[in-house]
C-alpha atoms as one frame of an Amber mdcrd trajectory, in Angstrom:
protein
 -92.059 225.394 107.433 -90.019 223.363 109.608 -90.196 219.573 109.217 -91.100
 217.585 112.058 -91.899 213.759 112.390 -93.291 211.566 109.690 -97.003 210.506
 110.161 -95.920 207.037 110.868 -93.379 208.180 113.452 -95.892 210.658 115.020
 -98.385 207.924 115.367 -95.831 205.493 117.003 -94.737 208.312 119.430 -98.415
 209.246 120.352 -99.078 205.649 120.913 -96.000 205.120 123.149 -97.178 208.176
 125.058-100.769 206.993 125.391 -99.515 203.760 126.798 -96.998 205.446 129.406
 -99.193 208.465 130.753-100.688 208.457 134.044-103.009 210.876 135.603-103.864
 211.521 139.142-106.167 213.517 141.439-104.081 214.467 144.633-104.880 216.874
 147.385-101.955 219.262 147.757-101.833 218.478 151.618-100.493 214.894 150.445
 -97.821 216.136 148.161 -94.169 216.508 149.131 -91.851 218.551 147.033 -88.204
 218.057 147.170 -85.307 219.719 145.245 -81.764 218.370 145.119 -78.309 219.999
 144.839 -78.533 219.849 140.994 -81.855 221.903 141.069 -83.765 218.669 140.187
 -87.214 218.343 141.722 -89.496 215.531 142.494 -93.014 215.360 143.377 -93.988
 212.531 145.790 -97.118 211.107 147.175 -98.749 207.899 148.498-100.928 205.989
 146.115-102.552 202.754 147.587-100.402 203.157 150.557 -97.169 203.386 148.608
 -95.031 206.324 147.809 -94.746 207.179 144.153 -92.613 209.923 142.823 -92.166
 211.826 139.623 -89.657 214.223 138.283 -91.046 217.856 137.649 -90.507 219.378
 134.320 -90.339 223.084 133.330 -94.009 223.261 132.588 -95.122 221.690 135.762
 -92.801 224.085 137.696 -94.275 227.139 135.943 -97.785 225.843 136.962 -96.829
 225.084 140.580 -95.249 228.693 140.940 -98.397 230.228 139.318-100.937 228.325
 141.427 -99.053 229.081 144.650 -98.498 232.757 143.624 -94.813 232.460 143.804
 -93.278 234.984 141.088 -91.563 232.788 138.645 -88.280 234.560 138.608 -88.082
 234.198 142.254 -89.118 230.520 142.150 -86.339 229.802 139.647 -83.822 231.814
 141.654 -84.735 229.578 144.761 -84.562 226.605 142.746 -80.951 227.288 141.624
 -79.436 229.101 144.720 -81.575 227.808 147.651 -83.428 224.551 146.938 -84.127
 224.029 150.642 -86.011 227.288 150.826 -87.798 226.481 147.583 -88.941 223.122
 149.139 -90.048 224.707 152.282 -92.123 227.488 150.533 -93.773 225.123 148.126
 -94.508 222.444 150.700 -96.075 225.222 153.084 -98.087 226.581 150.468 -99.349
 223.144 149.427-100.792 222.682 152.985-102.203 226.256 152.958-103.995 225.683
 149.469-105.405 222.154 150.637-107.215 221.393 147.336-107.235 218.703 144.668
-105.180 219.095 141.640-104.874 216.952 138.587-101.192 215.946 138.165-100.625
 214.461 134.520 -97.426 212.458 134.172 -95.439 210.654 131.367 -92.882 208.213
 131.735 -91.303 209.163 135.122 -92.084 213.025 134.791 -94.715 215.114 136.239
 -95.597 217.269 133.170 -98.612 219.148 134.224-100.092 220.550 137.540-103.764
 221.294 136.743-107.255 221.988 137.999-109.218 218.983 139.005-111.854 220.325
 136.353-109.118 219.813 133.575-110.606 218.168 130.581-108.344 215.581 129.134
-108.361 215.682 125.340-105.482 213.567 124.192-103.522 213.887 121.205-103.842
 210.313 119.973-107.752 210.329 120.063-107.524 213.729 118.047-105.433 212.316
 115.312-107.648 209.119 115.225-110.549 211.411 114.710-109.150 213.749 112.085
-106.543 211.776 110.055-108.683 209.479 108.272-110.487 212.361 106.667-107.231
 214.219 105.834-105.729 210.941 104.301-108.869 210.162 102.269-109.229 213.830
 100.821-106.929 213.810  97.826-106.367 217.677  97.869-105.332 217.532 101.575
-101.648 216.822 102.799-100.075 216.882 106.029 -97.057 219.199 105.262 -95.562
 218.991 108.662 -96.459 217.244 111.928 -94.850 217.047 115.433 -95.443 216.542
 119.194 -93.505 218.599 121.597 -93.341 218.666 125.271 -96.393 221.138 125.221
 -98.333 220.640 121.995 -99.487 218.417 118.939 -99.405 220.138 115.695-100.755
 218.923 112.378-100.169 221.445 109.670-102.369 220.596 106.582-102.281 222.143
 103.200-105.382 222.444 101.002-104.189 222.178  97.361-107.463 223.354  96.124
-106.894 226.885  97.582-103.968 228.507  95.357-103.056 231.922  94.270-100.033
 233.382  92.504 -98.918 236.405  94.448 -95.896 236.898  92.257 -94.495 234.910
  89.205 -93.631 231.364  90.336 -94.807 231.981  93.956 -97.924 230.003  94.561
 -99.612 230.276  97.830-101.716 227.588  99.060-104.272 227.627 101.751-104.651
 225.222 104.827-104.966 224.869 108.533-103.182 223.911 111.564-104.763 221.458
 114.381-103.004 222.031 117.691-103.659 220.849 121.101-101.895 220.640 124.520
-102.312 217.927 126.892-100.546 219.859 129.773-102.374 223.211 130.116-100.450
 225.234 127.432-103.305 225.972 125.066-106.656 224.757 124.091-107.767 222.528
 121.105-107.885 224.715 118.122-107.802 224.858 114.357-106.393 227.912 112.704
-105.989 229.153 109.120-102.407 228.545 107.595-101.020 229.685 104.090 -98.013
 227.941 102.635 -95.637 228.924  99.652 -95.140 225.792  97.528 -91.856 227.466
  96.391 -90.180 228.727  99.436 -91.973 226.466 101.780 -92.705 229.389 104.022
 -95.744 229.257 106.136 -97.957 231.701 108.104-100.417 230.921 110.863-103.392
 233.164 111.767-105.260 233.483 114.984-108.816 233.628 113.522-109.905 230.110
 115.136-111.995 227.746 112.814-112.373 225.538 115.968-111.726 226.175 119.637
-112.353 223.866 122.565-111.253 224.909 126.050-109.987 221.873 128.416-112.683
 222.619 130.855-114.740 219.715 132.101-116.428 217.972 134.847-114.978 217.915
 138.452-113.308 214.625 139.508-115.013 213.330 142.768-112.082 211.312 144.262
-110.614 210.225 147.600-107.488 211.967 148.792-105.119 209.965 146.344-106.498
 208.709 143.152-105.300 207.474 139.948-107.988 208.299 136.971-108.652 205.328
 135.190-107.916 204.997 131.350-111.587 204.496 130.470-112.361 208.006 132.064
-110.609 209.480 128.699-113.553 208.071 126.691-116.082 211.036 127.006-115.106
 213.350 124.152-117.251 211.652 121.357-119.479 214.906 120.779-116.462 217.092
 120.884-114.686 215.153 118.411-117.441 215.083 116.285-117.712 218.852 116.302
-114.094 218.976 115.478-114.435 217.014 112.435-117.432 218.875 111.316-115.460
 222.141 111.540-112.631 220.829 109.585-114.806 219.696 106.761-116.240 223.228
 106.772-112.886 224.730 106.598-111.785 222.620 103.624-114.757 223.844 101.604
-114.715 227.427 102.767-112.473 229.734 100.565-113.385 233.126 102.214-110.618
 233.138 104.750-108.045 232.312 102.039-109.061 234.813  99.746-108.859 237.455
 102.556-105.344 236.543 103.433-104.346 236.601  99.864-105.674 240.260  99.445
-103.706 241.059 102.675-100.494 239.570 101.295-100.772 241.593  98.050-101.421
 244.803  99.846 -98.331 244.031 102.015 -96.137 244.130  98.971 -97.010 247.709
  98.634 -95.879 248.707 102.081 -92.372 249.608 102.268 -90.341 249.422 105.389
 -88.500 252.548 106.704 -85.130 252.991 105.162 -83.234 251.857 108.086 -84.105
 248.189 108.023 -82.137 247.200 111.181 -84.276 249.583 113.046 -87.471 247.941
 111.476 -86.228 244.546 112.780 -85.211 246.023 116.079 -88.743 247.399 116.423
 -90.149 243.919 115.405 -88.019 242.208 118.079 -89.162 244.659 120.848 -92.822
 243.910 120.082 -92.715 240.423 119.627 -89.914 239.435 122.247 -87.596 237.924
 119.576 -84.249 236.610 120.789 -81.050 237.855 119.524 -80.510 235.069 117.234
 -83.936 235.334 115.820 -83.526 238.951 115.307 -80.175 238.162 113.498 -81.786
 235.378 111.288 -84.656 237.633 110.334 -82.498 240.477 109.308 -80.377 238.089
 107.380 -83.234 236.688 105.448 -84.669 239.921 104.702 -81.207 241.018 103.072
 -80.984 237.860 101.148 -84.342 238.491  99.684 -83.758 242.317  99.067 -87.589
 242.727  99.476 -87.824 245.565 101.807 -91.576 245.696 102.076 -93.864 244.516
 104.968 -94.265 241.339 102.642 -90.634 240.901 102.540 -90.456 241.210 106.481
 -93.253 238.516 107.001 -91.409 236.184 104.653 -88.134 236.785 106.417 -89.818
 235.794 109.640 -91.169 232.537 108.103 -87.893 231.637 106.433 -86.173 232.255
 109.900 -88.620 229.833 111.380 -87.223 226.932 109.354 -83.946 227.171 110.974
 -84.975 227.465 114.487 -83.601 224.785 116.770 -87.115 224.112 118.285 -90.475
 223.176 116.492 -92.380 224.959 119.041 -90.475 228.149 118.657 -90.581 227.741
 114.720 -94.499 227.577 114.924 -94.411 230.772 117.340 -92.619 232.471 114.628
 -95.078 231.283 111.897 -97.808 232.818 114.308 -95.711 236.247 114.389 -95.676
 236.341 110.667 -99.514 235.979 110.568 -99.809 238.474 113.265 -97.598 241.035
 111.388 -99.766 240.519 108.253-103.024 241.398 110.094-101.747 244.487 112.034
-103.233 247.782 110.952 -99.858 249.543 110.457 -98.573 252.599 108.368 -96.303
 252.109 105.211 -93.510 253.597 107.368 -92.663 250.848 109.861 -91.734 253.054
 112.820 -93.831 251.147 115.341 -96.454 248.503 115.279 -99.763 249.811 116.545
-101.810 247.586 118.716-105.233 247.691 116.789-105.486 244.579 114.583-107.720
 244.015 111.458-109.673 240.877 111.322-109.037 238.544 108.418-112.631 238.973
 107.495-112.408 242.829 107.215
């Protein structure tokens, strides 16, 4: 499991972001999009009769392109090769769309371009709701935590759930709490297993809790900053999150089913050509050349040429990823591979998946 921030450093960063974020409801007719010769874009609008401008990050660019039905490859090509054409295309489309959007900003950057029904569930309030319970429960520990440009992650190990897969290899259960403030995913809690010896982790998609960011529509004038006190309407949602985490801590069924799948995977050999097996994995899960090389290297180091060995190689490769976000994606891929219904000969990965509860 890739290490992120300490809890103290995470808390400080979430507080800093909380104090420096601003949210606006703006009609697209009142937005001006401008890109310079360095392919850097700004969004400008009037607020209280004064112009305010924000840089546009990659996430907001993608959301603008999606909302305006501009293919992202063409959008990025214009941004790089013809910024004036991009500006004209976006500004003309803004006027045609003519609807209210929520623009979420942090520091001097527009980080999200969202529906005016987007429900803000902020990372700081999530941590304030769940961390006291985690800290006060002796057998729970936050093994890794991070806030990226798109997500908050709290990866929690439950030391009461423990099983020895092989001699000296103890697997512990746990869960991951994740949230996106910028429209990149819902608030959710997912099962996790963690090796106390190798520090490898797998994450599974069977949600223990899930809340979509859909809320009430903001009624606003043409340009409006959403006041800070508008954020305080998530009490019932956070109470449900607390309840679901408490239930997950005491329910061992999911962990037991994962352990059974791990034991079965040790009896599923890969095809003899392990390079081909990793190439097939790369094709199905869109791995980069570096990731493919790292996984193959870890597989050869372990000399475990079973599906279990491949899953552990993916998790081991995640720890050396340059990006915490991508490391977490690789932990999800390892979990996905474990729950796929596949033949022993890893010639292809069928699309039908078996549920953890099966």
